[in-house]
C-alpha positions as CSV (number, residue, x, y, z in Angstrom):
1,M,-75.3,63.3,45.5
2,N,-72.6,60.9,46.7
3,P,-70.7,62.4,49.6
4,G,-67.1,63.1,49.1
5,P,-64.2,62.5,51.4
6,L,-64.2,66.0,52.9
7,G,-67.6,65.9,54.6
8,Q,-71.3,65.5,53.8
9,Q,-73.3,67.8,51.6
10,G,-76.5,69.1,53.1
11,E,-79.5,70.5,51.3
12,G,-78.8,74.0,52.3
13,G,-75.1,74.0,51.4
14,S,-71.9,72.4,52.6
15,S,-71.4,71.0,56.1
16,P,-68.6,72.3,58.3
17,P,-65.1,70.7,57.6
18,Q,-64.3,67.5,59.5
19,L,-60.8,67.0,61.0
20,K,-60.5,63.5,59.6
21,D,-61.1,64.9,56.2
22,L,-58.6,67.8,56.3
23,V,-55.6,65.6,57.2
24,V,-55.7,64.1,53.6
25,L,-54.9,67.6,52.1
26,K,-51.4,67.8,50.7
27,V,-50.3,70.8,52.7
28,P,-46.5,71.3,51.9
29,P,-44.4,70.5,55.0
30,T,-42.7,73.9,54.9
31,K,-46.0,75.9,54.8
32,W,-48.1,74.5,57.6
33,Y,-46.9,77.4,59.9
34,Q,-47.7,80.0,57.3
35,L,-51.2,78.4,56.8
36,G,-51.8,78.6,60.5
37,L,-51.1,82.3,60.5
38,Q,-53.6,82.8,57.6
39,L,-56.2,80.9,59.7
40,N,-55.7,83.5,62.5
41,L,-53.7,81.3,64.8
42,S,-51.2,83.2,66.9
43,E,-47.4,82.8,66.6
44,H,-47.4,81.6,70.2
45,Q,-49.9,78.8,69.5
46,L,-47.9,77.7,66.4
47,D,-44.6,77.9,68.2
48,V,-46.0,75.6,71.0
49,I,-47.2,73.1,68.4
50,K,-43.8,73.2,66.7
51,A,-41.9,72.7,70.0
52,N,-44.2,69.8,71.1
53,N,-43.9,67.9,67.9
54,A,-40.4,68.6,66.7
55,G,-39.5,66.7,63.6
56,N,-43.1,65.4,63.0
57,V,-44.6,67.7,60.4
58,E,-47.8,65.5,60.0
59,T,-48.6,65.9,63.7
60,C,-47.9,69.6,63.5
61,I,-50.4,69.9,60.7
62,L,-53.0,67.9,62.6
63,E,-52.5,70.0,65.8
64,M,-52.7,73.2,63.7
65,F,-56.1,72.2,62.3
66,K,-57.3,71.2,65.8
67,A,-56.3,74.7,67.1
68,W,-58.1,76.3,64.2
69,F,-61.3,74.4,65.1
70,S,-61.0,75.4,68.7
71,N,-60.4,79.1,67.9
72,T,-63.0,79.4,65.1
73,A,-66.7,78.7,65.8
74,G,-67.7,79.0,62.2
75,A,-64.7,77.2,60.6
76,S,-65.5,76.7,56.9
77,Y,-64.2,75.4,53.6
78,A,-64.4,79.0,52.4
79,E,-62.0,80.2,55.0
80,L,-59.6,77.4,54.5
81,G,-59.7,77.7,50.7
82,S,-59.0,81.4,51.0
83,A,-56.0,80.8,53.4
84,L,-54.5,78.2,51.0
85,N,-54.7,80.6,48.1
86,K,-53.1,83.4,50.2
87,I,-50.0,81.2,50.7
88,G,-49.9,80.3,47.0
89,E,-51.2,76.7,47.4
90,H,-53.8,76.9,44.6
91,S,-53.5,73.2,43.7
92,V,-54.4,72.2,47.3
93,A,-57.2,74.7,47.3
94,A,-58.5,73.1,44.1
95,Q,-58.2,69.7,45.8
96,L,-60.3,71.0,48.6
97,L,-62.8,72.5,46.2
98,H,-63.3,69.4,44.0
99,S,-63.2,66.9,46.9
100,S,-65.8,68.6,49.1
101,S,-68.7,66.9,47.2
102,G,-70.8,69.7,45.8
103,T,-69.2,72.7,47.5
104,T,-69.2,75.1,44.6
105,L,-67.4,78.4,44.1
106,S,-70.5,80.3,45.2
107,T,-69.8,78.9,48.7
108,Y,-66.6,80.9,48.8
109,N,-66.6,84.5,49.9
110,D,-63.2,85.3,48.2
111,P,-63.7,85.8,44.5
112,S,-60.0,85.3,44.0
113,L,-60.4,81.6,44.8
114,A,-62.6,81.3,41.8
115,A,-59.9,82.6,39.6
116,A,-57.3,80.4,41.1
117,T,-59.2,77.1,41.1
118,L,-62.0,77.0,38.4
119,P,-60.8,75.6,35.1
120,S,-63.6,77.1,33.1
121,T,-63.9,78.9,29.8
122,E,-66.4,81.3,31.4
123,S,-65.4,84.4,33.3
124,P,-65.7,83.8,37.1
125,K,-68.2,85.9,39.0
126,G,-67.1,89.6,39.2
127,W,-64.3,89.2,36.6
128,N,-64.3,90.7,33.2
129,K,-62.3,91.3,30.0
130,Y,-60.1,94.0,31.7
131,T,-58.9,91.6,34.4
132,R,-58.1,88.9,31.8
133,D,-56.3,91.5,29.6
134,L,-54.2,92.8,32.5
135,K,-53.2,89.3,33.6
136,N,-52.3,88.3,30.0
137,R,-50.1,91.5,29.7
138,Y,-48.3,90.8,33.0
139,R,-47.8,87.1,32.3
140,N,-45.7,88.0,29.3
141,H,-43.3,90.1,31.4
142,K,-39.8,88.8,31.2
143,P,-36.7,89.6,33.2
144,A,-34.5,92.4,31.8
145,Q,-32.3,91.0,29.1
146,V,-28.6,91.5,29.3
147,D,-25.9,90.2,27.1
148,F,-24.1,88.4,29.9
149,P,-24.5,86.4,32.1
150,P,-27.5,84.2,31.3
151,V,-28.6,83.8,34.9
152,E,-32.2,84.1,36.1
153,T,-32.5,87.4,37.9
154,Y,-35.8,86.7,39.6
155,S,-34.2,83.9,41.8
156,Y,-32.0,86.5,43.4
157,V,-34.7,88.7,45.0
158,N,-33.7,89.2,48.6
159,L,-36.1,90.9,51.0
160,A,-36.0,92.2,54.5
161,L,-38.8,93.3,56.8
162,I,-37.9,96.5,58.6
163,K,-39.3,96.1,62.1
164,D,-38.6,99.3,64.1
165,T,-36.3,102.3,64.5
166,T,-33.6,100.5,66.6
167,N,-30.5,99.5,64.8
168,A,-28.8,96.2,65.4
169,L,-25.1,96.7,64.7
170,R,-24.1,93.2,65.8
171,D,-26.6,91.3,63.6
172,E,-24.9,89.6,60.7
173,F,-27.8,89.9,58.4
174,F,-28.1,93.6,59.1
175,L,-24.4,94.1,58.5
176,N,-24.7,92.4,55.1
177,T,-27.3,95.0,54.1
178,I,-25.2,98.0,54.9
179,H,-23.0,99.4,52.2
180,G,-21.9,102.8,53.3
181,S,-24.3,105.0,51.3
182,V,-27.1,107.5,51.8
183,D,-29.4,104.7,50.9
184,D,-28.5,102.4,53.9
185,V,-31.5,101.5,56.1
186,V,-29.9,101.5,59.5
187,Q,-32.7,99.8,61.4
188,T,-33.6,96.4,62.8
189,K,-34.6,94.1,60.0
190,V,-35.2,90.4,59.5
191,T,-35.0,88.4,56.3
192,I,-38.5,87.5,54.9
193,S,-39.5,85.4,52.0
194,Y,-41.2,86.9,49.0
195,H,-44.5,85.1,49.5
196,D,-44.5,85.7,53.3
197,L,-44.1,89.5,52.7
198,F,-47.1,89.6,50.4
199,S,-49.1,87.3,52.7
200,S,-48.7,90.1,55.2
201,I,-50.8,92.5,53.0
202,T,-54.4,92.5,54.4
203,P,-57.2,95.1,54.4
204,D,-55.8,96.5,57.6
205,N,-52.2,96.4,56.3
206,R,-52.7,97.5,52.7
207,I,-49.8,99.9,52.0
208,L,-46.4,98.3,51.5
209,L,-43.2,100.4,51.0
210,L,-40.2,98.6,49.5
211,E,-37.0,100.6,49.8
212,G,-33.6,99.8,48.2
213,R,-30.6,101.4,46.7
214,P,-30.2,102.0,42.9
215,G,-29.7,98.8,41.0
216,C,-30.7,96.4,43.8
217,G,-33.7,95.0,41.9
218,K,-36.7,97.2,42.8
219,T,-38.0,97.5,39.2
220,T,-37.3,93.8,38.6
221,L,-39.3,93.0,41.7
222,T,-42.3,95.1,40.6
223,R,-42.3,93.3,37.3
224,K,-42.2,90.0,39.2
225,I,-45.1,91.1,41.4
226,S,-47.3,91.9,38.4
227,K,-46.2,88.7,36.6
228,D,-47.0,86.6,39.6
229,W,-50.4,88.3,40.0
230,G,-51.1,87.5,36.4
231,E,-50.2,83.9,37.1
232,E,-52.4,84.0,40.2
233,T,-49.8,83.1,42.8
234,I,-49.9,86.3,44.9
235,L,-52.5,89.0,45.7
236,C,-55.3,86.7,44.7
237,F,-57.9,89.0,46.2
238,V,-56.9,91.7,43.7
239,K,-59.2,92.1,40.6
240,Y,-57.2,94.9,38.9
241,L,-53.5,95.5,39.3
242,F,-51.9,98.6,37.8
243,L,-48.1,98.7,37.5
244,I,-47.1,102.3,37.2
245,P,-43.5,103.3,36.6
246,L,-43.5,106.8,38.1
247,R,-40.7,108.0,35.9
248,H,-43.3,107.9,33.0
249,I,-45.7,110.2,34.9
250,N,-43.3,113.1,35.1
251,T,-44.1,114.1,31.5
252,K,-47.9,113.7,31.8
253,S,-50.7,115.5,33.6
254,P,-50.8,115.2,37.4
255,L,-51.1,111.6,38.7
256,N,-54.6,110.6,39.5
257,L,-57.1,107.8,38.9
258,H,-58.2,109.3,35.6
259,T,-54.7,109.5,34.1
260,I,-54.0,105.9,35.3
261,M,-57.2,104.7,33.6
262,E,-56.2,106.6,30.5
263,H,-52.8,104.9,30.5
264,F,-54.4,101.5,30.7
265,Q,-57.2,102.4,28.3
266,M,-59.8,101.5,30.9
267,T,-61.6,104.9,31.4
268,D,-65.0,103.2,31.6
269,L,-63.9,101.5,34.9
270,E,-63.1,104.8,36.6
271,V,-66.5,105.5,38.1
272,N,-67.0,102.0,39.3
273,I,-63.5,101.9,41.0
274,A,-64.1,105.2,42.7
275,E,-67.6,104.3,44.0
276,N,-66.2,101.1,45.5
277,G,-63.3,102.9,47.2
278,G,-60.7,101.0,45.2
279,E,-61.8,97.6,46.6
280,S,-60.0,94.7,44.9
281,V,-57.6,97.2,43.2
282,C,-53.9,97.3,43.6
283,F,-51.6,100.1,42.5
284,V,-47.9,99.2,42.2
285,F,-45.9,102.5,42.0
286,D,-42.3,101.9,40.9
287,G,-39.7,104.6,41.6
288,L,-41.1,107.2,44.0
289,D,-37.7,108.8,44.0
290,E,-38.0,109.4,40.2
291,Y,-41.4,111.1,40.5
292,I,-40.8,114.8,40.8
293,K,-44.3,115.8,41.8
294,R,-44.6,113.2,44.6
295,Y,-45.4,115.9,47.2
296,S,-47.3,119.1,46.7
297,A,-46.7,122.3,48.6
298,Q,-50.2,122.1,50.1
299,G,-50.1,118.3,50.7
300,N,-53.4,117.8,48.9
301,S,-52.3,116.0,45.6
302,W,-54.2,112.9,44.6
303,F,-51.2,110.8,45.4
304,E,-50.9,112.1,48.9
305,Q,-54.7,111.7,49.5
306,L,-54.4,108.1,48.3
307,L,-51.7,107.4,50.8
308,R,-53.7,109.0,53.6
309,G,-56.7,106.9,52.7
310,E,-58.8,110.0,51.8
311,V,-59.5,108.5,48.3
312,L,-59.8,104.8,47.3
313,S,-59.3,103.9,51.0
314,C,-59.9,100.1,50.2
315,S,-57.2,99.8,47.6
316,T,-53.9,98.0,48.1
317,I,-50.7,100.0,47.4
318,V,-47.2,98.8,46.8
319,I,-44.5,101.5,46.4
320,T,-40.8,101.2,45.7
321,S,-38.3,104.0,46.4
322,R,-34.7,104.8,47.3
323,P,-34.7,105.3,51.1
324,N,-33.5,108.9,50.9
325,A,-36.7,109.8,49.0
326,S,-39.3,108.0,51.2
327,V,-38.7,109.5,54.6
328,E,-42.1,111.3,54.7
329,L,-43.9,108.3,53.3
330,R,-42.9,106.0,56.2
331,K,-45.4,107.8,58.4
332,T,-48.3,106.4,56.4
333,V,-47.3,102.9,55.3
334,H,-48.4,99.8,57.1
335,V,-45.6,97.4,56.1
336,R,-42.1,98.5,55.3
337,G,-39.5,96.2,53.6
338,E,-36.2,96.5,51.9
339,V,-34.9,95.0,48.6
340,V,-31.4,94.2,49.8
341,G,-29.7,93.1,46.6
342,F,-27.1,90.3,46.7
343,L,-25.9,88.7,49.9
344,T,-22.3,87.7,50.2
345,K,-22.9,84.1,49.5
346,Q,-25.0,84.9,46.4
347,I,-22.2,86.9,44.8
348,D,-20.1,83.7,44.6
349,E,-23.1,81.7,43.5
350,Y,-23.8,84.1,40.7
351,I,-20.2,84.1,39.5
352,V,-20.2,80.2,39.4
353,K,-23.4,80.1,37.4
354,S,-22.0,82.7,35.0
355,Y,-19.1,80.4,34.1
356,P,-20.6,76.9,34.3
357,D,-17.8,75.5,32.1
358,S,-14.9,77.5,33.2
359,P,-13.8,77.0,36.9
360,T,-10.5,78.8,36.0
361,K,-12.4,82.1,35.2
362,V,-14.4,81.7,38.4
363,K,-11.2,81.5,40.5
364,E,-9.5,84.4,38.7
365,L,-12.5,86.7,39.1
366,Q,-12.9,85.7,42.8
367,T,-9.2,86.4,43.3
368,Y,-9.5,89.8,41.7
369,L,-12.4,90.7,43.9
370,R,-10.6,89.6,47.1
371,S,-7.7,91.8,46.2
372,H,-9.9,94.7,45.5
373,P,-12.4,95.1,48.4
374,N,-13.7,98.3,46.9
375,I,-14.7,96.5,43.7
376,K,-16.2,93.6,45.6
377,H,-18.2,96.0,47.6
378,M,-19.9,97.1,44.4
379,C,-21.1,93.6,43.7
380,Y,-23.8,93.7,46.3
381,V,-25.8,95.6,43.7
382,P,-26.9,93.0,41.1
383,F,-26.5,95.4,38.2
384,N,-22.9,96.2,39.3
385,L,-22.0,92.5,39.4
386,V,-23.4,91.9,35.9
387,M,-21.4,95.0,34.7
388,I,-18.1,93.8,36.4
389,I,-18.5,90.3,34.9
390,F,-19.0,92.0,31.5
391,I,-15.8,94.1,32.0
392,F,-13.9,91.0,33.3
393,N,-14.8,89.1,30.1
394,K,-13.6,91.9,27.9
395,C,-10.3,92.3,29.8
396,H,-9.6,88.6,30.3
397,N,-6.3,87.4,28.8
398,K,-5.7,90.9,27.3
399,T,-3.4,93.7,28.1
400,T,-6.3,95.9,29.3
401,P,-5.9,96.3,33.1
402,L,-8.9,95.6,35.3
403,P,-10.5,98.5,37.2
404,E,-9.0,99.9,40.4
405,T,-11.8,102.3,41.4
406,E,-15.5,102.7,40.9
407,T,-14.8,105.5,38.4
408,D,-12.6,103.0,36.4
409,V,-15.4,100.5,36.4
410,Y,-17.9,102.9,34.9
411,R,-15.4,104.4,32.5
412,K,-14.5,100.9,31.1
413,F,-18.2,99.9,31.0
414,T,-18.9,103.0,28.9
415,I,-16.0,102.4,26.6
416,M,-16.8,98.8,26.1
417,S,-20.5,99.6,25.4
418,L,-19.3,102.0,22.7
419,I,-16.9,99.4,21.3
420,R,-19.8,96.9,21.1
421,Y,-21.8,99.5,19.2
422,F,-19.0,99.9,16.6
423,R,-18.7,96.2,16.2
424,K,-22.4,95.9,15.5
425,E,-21.9,98.6,12.8
426,N,-19.0,96.6,11.4
427,R,-16.6,99.5,12.2
428,K,-13.1,98.6,13.4
429,I,-12.2,101.4,15.8
430,E,-9.6,101.3,18.6
431,L,-11.2,103.2,21.5
432,R,-8.9,103.6,24.5
433,D,-10.6,106.5,26.1
434,L,-13.8,108.5,25.7
435,E,-12.0,111.5,24.2
436,S,-10.9,109.5,21.1
437,L,-14.5,108.9,19.8
438,P,-15.0,109.6,16.1
439,T,-16.7,112.9,15.2
440,P,-20.3,111.8,14.7
441,E,-20.3,109.8,17.9
442,I,-18.4,112.3,20.1
443,S,-21.2,114.9,19.4
444,M,-23.9,112.3,20.3
445,F,-22.0,111.3,23.4
446,Q,-21.7,115.0,24.5
447,I,-25.4,115.3,24.1
448,I,-26.0,112.2,26.3
449,S,-23.6,113.4,29.0
450,K,-25.3,116.8,29.1
451,L,-28.7,115.1,29.3
452,A,-27.3,113.1,32.2
453,Y,-26.2,116.2,34.0
454,T,-29.5,118.1,33.5
455,T,-31.7,115.2,34.5
456,I,-29.6,114.4,37.6
457,I,-30.0,118.0,38.7
458,A,-33.8,117.6,38.2
459,S,-33.9,114.2,39.8
460,K,-35.1,112.5,36.6
461,A,-34.0,109.4,34.8
462,S,-35.9,109.5,31.4
463,I,-35.8,111.9,28.5
464,T,-38.7,112.6,26.2
465,E,-38.6,113.5,22.5
466,E,-39.7,117.0,23.3
467,E,-36.7,117.5,25.6
468,L,-34.3,116.1,23.0
469,K,-35.5,118.2,20.1
470,P,-33.7,121.5,21.1
471,M,-30.4,119.5,21.5
472,C,-30.3,117.4,18.3
473,E,-32.1,116.8,15.0
474,E,-35.1,114.6,14.9
475,S,-33.2,112.0,12.9
476,S,-30.6,111.8,15.7
477,I,-33.0,110.8,18.5
478,A,-33.2,107.2,17.5
479,S,-29.5,107.0,16.9
480,L,-28.7,108.1,20.5
481,A,-30.0,104.7,21.8
482,K,-27.8,102.8,19.3
483,L,-24.6,103.8,21.3
484,G,-25.7,101.5,24.1
485,I,-25.5,104.3,26.7
486,L,-29.2,105.2,26.6
487,V,-32.0,102.6,26.0
488,V,-35.4,103.0,24.6
489,D,-38.0,102.5,27.4
490,E,-40.2,99.8,25.9
491,N,-42.7,100.2,28.8
492,E,-43.4,103.8,27.7
493,E,-45.6,102.6,24.8
494,E,-48.0,101.3,27.4
495,Y,-48.4,104.8,28.7
496,G,-49.2,106.5,25.4
497,A,-45.7,107.9,24.5
498,S,-42.8,107.0,22.2
499,H,-39.2,107.9,21.7
500,V,-38.5,108.0,25.4
501,L,-35.0,107.2,26.4
502,T,-33.6,106.3,29.8
503,F,-30.2,105.5,31.3
504,V,-29.3,101.9,31.9
505,H,-28.6,102.6,35.6
506,L,-28.8,105.6,38.0
507,T,-25.1,105.4,39.0
508,H,-24.1,105.2,35.3
509,Q,-26.2,108.4,34.8
510,E,-24.2,110.0,37.7
511,F,-20.9,109.0,36.1
512,L,-22.0,110.6,32.8
513,A,-23.1,113.7,34.6
514,A,-19.7,114.0,36.2
515,Y,-18.0,113.5,32.8
516,Y,-20.0,116.3,31.4
517,A,-19.0,118.6,34.3
518,S,-15.3,117.6,33.8
519,R,-15.4,118.7,30.1
520,Q,-16.6,122.3,30.9
521,S,-14.3,125.3,31.2
522,S,-12.3,125.8,34.4
523,D,-14.6,128.6,35.6
524,E,-17.7,126.6,34.9
525,Q,-16.3,123.6,36.7
526,L,-15.6,125.9,39.7
527,R,-19.2,127.1,39.6
528,T,-20.4,123.5,39.4
529,I,-18.4,122.5,42.5
530,R,-19.6,125.4,44.6
531,E,-23.3,125.4,43.5
532,D,-24.4,122.1,42.1
533,V,-22.4,119.1,43.5
534,V,-22.7,120.3,47.1
535,Q,-26.3,119.2,47.0
536,P,-26.9,116.0,48.9
537,H,-28.2,114.1,45.9
538,M,-25.1,115.0,43.9
539,E,-22.6,113.4,46.3
540,V,-21.9,110.5,43.9
541,V,-21.4,112.9,41.0
542,L,-18.8,114.8,43.0
543,K,-17.0,111.5,43.8
544,F,-16.9,110.6,40.1
545,F,-15.8,114.2,39.2
546,C,-12.8,113.7,41.4
547,G,-12.1,110.4,39.8
548,I,-12.3,111.7,36.2
549,T,-10.3,114.9,36.7
550,K,-7.7,113.3,39.1
551,L,-8.0,116.6,41.0
552,Q,-5.3,118.1,38.8
553,N,-6.6,121.6,39.0
554,P,-5.5,123.2,42.4
555,D,-8.3,125.8,42.4
556,H,-10.9,123.1,42.0
557,W,-9.3,121.0,44.7
558,A,-9.1,124.0,47.1
559,A,-12.8,124.6,46.6
560,I,-13.6,121.0,47.3
561,M,-11.5,121.0,50.5
562,D,-13.3,124.1,51.7
563,I,-16.6,122.3,51.3
564,M,-15.3,119.2,53.0
565,L,-13.4,120.7,55.9
566,T,-15.0,124.0,56.8
567,K,-17.7,124.1,59.5
568,D,-20.5,126.6,59.5
569,D,-18.6,128.8,62.0
570,G,-15.5,128.8,59.7
571,E,-13.4,126.4,61.8
572,T,-11.6,123.5,60.2
573,M,-12.9,120.1,61.0
574,P,-11.0,116.7,60.8
575,V,-10.9,114.7,57.6
576,T,-14.1,112.7,57.2
577,L,-15.0,109.6,55.2
578,R,-16.7,111.6,52.5
579,A,-13.5,113.5,51.8
580,L,-11.5,110.3,51.8
581,H,-13.8,108.8,49.1
582,C,-13.3,111.7,46.8
583,V,-9.5,111.5,47.1
584,F,-9.5,107.8,46.8
585,E,-11.4,108.0,43.5
586,S,-8.8,110.4,42.2
587,Q,-5.9,108.1,43.2
588,N,-3.9,111.3,43.8
589,G,-1.6,110.8,46.7
590,Q,-0.4,114.4,46.7
591,R,-4.0,115.7,47.2
592,C,-4.4,113.2,50.0
593,R,-1.4,114.7,51.9
594,E,-2.8,118.2,51.3
595,L,-6.1,117.2,52.7
596,F,-4.6,115.9,56.0
597,S,-2.3,118.9,56.2
598,K,-5.3,121.3,56.0
599,A,-7.0,119.3,58.7
600,D,-4.0,119.3,61.1
601,G,-3.4,115.6,60.5
602,K,-6.7,114.6,62.1
603,L,-8.9,111.8,60.8
604,Q,-12.4,111.3,62.4
605,I,-14.7,108.6,61.1
606,V,-18.2,108.9,62.7
607,N,-20.4,106.2,61.1
608,D,-22.6,103.4,62.5
609,T,-20.8,100.9,60.4
610,L,-18.1,100.7,57.8
611,T,-18.1,98.7,54.5
612,L,-15.3,96.9,52.8
613,L,-15.1,99.9,50.5
614,D,-14.7,102.3,53.5
615,Y,-11.9,100.2,55.0
616,S,-10.1,100.1,51.6
617,V,-10.5,103.8,51.2
618,I,-9.2,104.5,54.7
619,G,-6.2,102.2,54.2
620,Y,-5.2,103.8,50.9
621,C,-5.5,107.4,52.2
622,L,-3.6,106.7,55.4
623,K,-0.8,105.1,53.4
624,S,-0.7,108.0,50.9
625,A,-0.6,110.6,53.7
626,S,1.4,108.6,56.2
627,D,3.8,111.5,57.0
628,T,1.0,114.0,57.7
629,V,-1.4,112.0,59.8
630,R,-1.3,112.7,63.6
631,S,-4.5,111.5,65.1
632,I,-7.0,108.7,64.1
633,E,-10.5,108.4,65.6
634,L,-12.7,105.5,64.5
635,C,-16.2,106.1,66.1
636,C,-17.9,103.1,64.5
637,Q,-18.5,99.4,64.8
638,L,-15.4,97.7,63.5
639,T,-14.8,94.3,62.0
640,A,-11.6,92.1,62.1
641,E,-11.7,91.8,58.3
642,G,-11.9,95.6,57.9
643,L,-9.0,96.3,60.3
644,D,-7.0,93.7,58.4
645,I,-7.7,95.6,55.1
646,I,-6.4,98.8,56.6
647,T,-3.3,97.1,58.1
648,E,-2.4,95.4,54.8
649,K,-2.3,98.8,53.0
650,L,-0.3,100.6,55.6
651,T,3.4,101.2,55.9
652,T,4.8,102.2,59.3
653,M,3.3,105.5,60.4
654,E,5.6,107.0,62.9
655,N,3.8,110.4,63.3
656,V,0.5,109.0,64.6
657,K,0.4,109.8,68.3
658,N,-3.3,109.4,69.2
659,L,-5.7,106.5,68.4
660,K,-9.3,106.5,69.5
661,I,-11.6,103.4,69.1
662,R,-15.3,103.4,69.9
663,D,-15.8,99.6,69.4
664,D,-15.7,97.6,72.6
665,L,-13.5,95.0,70.8
666,C,-15.0,92.1,72.8
667,Q,-14.2,89.6,70.0
668,K,-10.8,87.9,70.1
669,E,-10.5,88.3,66.3
670,K,-10.9,92.1,66.5
671,L,-8.4,92.3,69.3
672,L,-5.8,90.5,67.2
673,A,-6.6,92.6,64.2
674,L,-6.1,95.8,66.2
675,K,-2.8,94.3,67.6
676,Y,-1.5,94.0,64.0
677,L,-2.7,97.5,63.2
678,L,-0.9,99.0,66.3
679,R,2.4,97.4,65.0
680,K,2.1,99.9,62.1
681,L,1.6,102.7,64.6
682,P,4.7,102.3,66.8
683,N,4.7,105.8,68.4
684,V,1.1,105.9,69.6
685,E,1.1,107.7,73.0
686,S,-2.6,107.8,73.7
687,L,-5.0,105.0,73.1
688,E,-8.6,105.9,74.1
689,R,-12.1,104.7,73.8
690,P,-14.4,107.8,73.3
691,P,-18.0,107.5,74.5
692,C,-20.5,106.0,72.1
693,N,-22.8,109.0,72.6
694,R,-23.3,111.9,74.9
695,S,-25.5,110.0,77.3
696,H,-22.7,107.7,78.1
697,E,-20.5,108.7,81.0
698,V,-16.8,109.0,80.2
699,S,-15.0,106.2,81.9
700,K,-12.2,106.9,84.3
701,K,-8.8,107.0,82.9
702,R,-5.9,105.0,84.2
703,A,-2.3,104.6,83.1
704,Y,-0.8,101.4,82.0
705,E,2.9,100.9,81.6
706,R,4.2,99.5,78.4
707,R,7.8,100.6,77.5
708,S,6.6,104.2,78.0
709,S,3.7,105.7,80.0
710,I,0.6,105.4,77.8
711,E,-2.7,107.0,79.0
712,V,-5.5,104.6,78.4
713,E,-9.2,105.2,78.9
714,Y,-10.4,102.3,80.9
715,M,-11.5,99.4,78.7
716,P,-10.6,95.9,79.8
717,S,-10.4,94.5,76.2
718,L,-7.8,97.1,75.2
719,L,-5.8,96.5,78.3
720,C,-5.8,92.8,77.4
721,L,-4.5,93.8,74.0
722,W,-1.6,95.8,75.5
723,R,-0.8,92.8,77.6
724,L,-0.7,90.6,74.5
725,M,1.8,93.0,73.0
726,K,4.2,93.1,75.9
């Protein structure tokens, strides 16, 4: 046999790789570092190579291969081919295979390399019909289809690797991922590429948890994972990948290997997979927060045993979840990441791509978002941005006003979805509010909103035909989806069920649940406030309830204030950010003044960070209750932009006497922003910096003269500010 360029072929097999042969491989310049990691070189070794050969990628690749030879006594084509496949460079692996003069696939230990590089009509060793069927199924997965805009959603997957339990309040990337909700992950995190994240999955790091808020793209990501596995670009060592939307399991028998095999019609593989400990098997569980039976009382469910490695201990596991539902799971996972949704720059990019031929619309929408920080804040969730663009298109150049609050956004989205339904039915109906729906549709909408409420209470997102039958006739089940509020879950057919409906988005489901509560009798609404919406997972429902009802009923408002302002010992606490959000959604200035009056004029914000929405809410409420506010305490990391948002909304507040700031205000921009804020608070007598936490000693106080004697807790930056204002 004629020797090839990558080394000579001996009788007993291939010879070890030669350095002079490896340099001809077309390793992408941007991936040599990643390849080095897969070849078990340390980050320190690679950093030294990078520093010593800055700007010369070819030399970096050469030195990387040298280090590999030095570190690895038995360096082989098999190891290099496997590493190339793991970083997604299958064409380079194929070049290595076909150029190594007789080195066949049997030389390679990794069967996934065979799948990625052998252009044969025969099944590679260890592969079978089931593998091919799974890959073909996932290759046909497409991004979720929306009417507008026609922008590829997969290209906007942003991921972060969560590193430890220490937060990083000054890190710009971290701050871009915080949006002021219960689903914020307030821990140190670094951005990581999609392929780098999945390259980190090894037999020793086999459980990956991906957290993210509703609508950030977790389900889209799981479909991408399965599609890319089907196209053999990630997880190439996996023989069987099972994508399991956990919302579909709620209505079935308990989750276990047998039910999964039944869902995929592969029951004859069950024994083999169990005997091999799940080797070469990957389970992708989407939506842990939607799986009611995720934890059993005894802690011995199959799912819990799987996570502890007591069953199928060699399997790879990928799980997505809202952060507030995965706290217990964090103890057992090996790699933890976050799907962070859109970053600030990508919001503008997405808008521009949505209007490729209309720069005027781009400018108008961007201007609207700048003037409404609370609406712009919603755009970090991809679904919300698509929805806001949809609403903007319908309102553009018309008399219909654009939304002012999140409640307005979801109300308009619901109305416009219904209008679209009527147009498809060739019915000309002017629909200005949800109460003016025609008789057939109003009854269906009431059923949908009731379903939203009952499923939110039960932490569910899908509704089966059995659950619908007691509420409507069988002929009406299919018609419910036509309204555009519910959608038929097409994936459900893969799991042996039909006529399963789901809400287009969790937050939309929460809005509909609040609408249902608002249409009940006064007594029933009062019961709902006191018993249901006080639950932690109903916080958004309460906010929407306030927005829909405008807090017009004084008894309901009194009950909400009791919940918001009364401590366990019966004492009244200061106004908190949660209470402000409820009042803001109602846009009821009178209720805002009553809130501060009940709290003795005290505002206390105790958060790690504040979002643009939070600043906008604080500014609105302070302006609405300007004559009743006496004390403002901001125990959080502040930004100059946020302080400016508050200042722009305020009128002069002469009754505020005390201002406490936790932020150290070391940035000049923040000092100047606070200077402008203080001009709106001319009668402040006490300006203090409270300690960040109990372990900090309270600094000594000293007086500083400015027009009148003002007691200032010692903080050099604040003193500099007072000097600026002299």
